[in-house]
C-alpha positions, 0 to 999 in steps of 0.5 A: 389463540388469536383475539379474533378467535376469542371474540368469536367464542365470546360472541357465541356464548353471548348469543346464547345468553342473550336468548334468556336475557332481555337487554336493549343494547345486547344486539349492538354488543353482538354487532360490535363483536362481529365487526371485530371478528370480521376485521381481525379473524378473516384474511383475504384468502378466507373471505370467499369461504367466510362469506359463503358460510355466512350466507348459508348460515343466514339462509338456514337459520331463516328457513329453520325458524318455524321448526322452533315453534313446532318443537315447543321450545318457545322461540329460544333456538330462534332467538339464539340464531337471531343473535348469532345472525347479528354477530355473523351479519356484521362480520360478513358486512365488513368482510364484504366491504373489504373484499370490494375494496380489494377488488377495486384496487386491481 
C-alpha cells in the first residue's frame, strides 16, 4: 500500500473523528494530509478524473447538507462531509496547480 493511500484512509478516519471532537487545529491537519494525498497519490494521468470526482463530491456534500438537519442527526453527517471537504479540497488545489504547470510546459 502506498503512503498516499494510507494518508487518504487516515484522513477519512480523522474526518469522522473530527465531527465528534472540537479541536481548533483539526482542519489544518486535514489540509496538510490533503496536500500529502494530492502530491503522492495522484499522477498526471489520474488528475482529470480526480479533479472531476472532487468537484462532484464538493457539490454533492453542499447540496445534501440541509438533509442532515431534516433527519435529526444534529449536523454530524454535515460535519463529517465538511471535514472531508478540507481533505479533498486541499488535494484538489494541489493537483489543479500541478496540472496548470504541466499544461504551461507545452
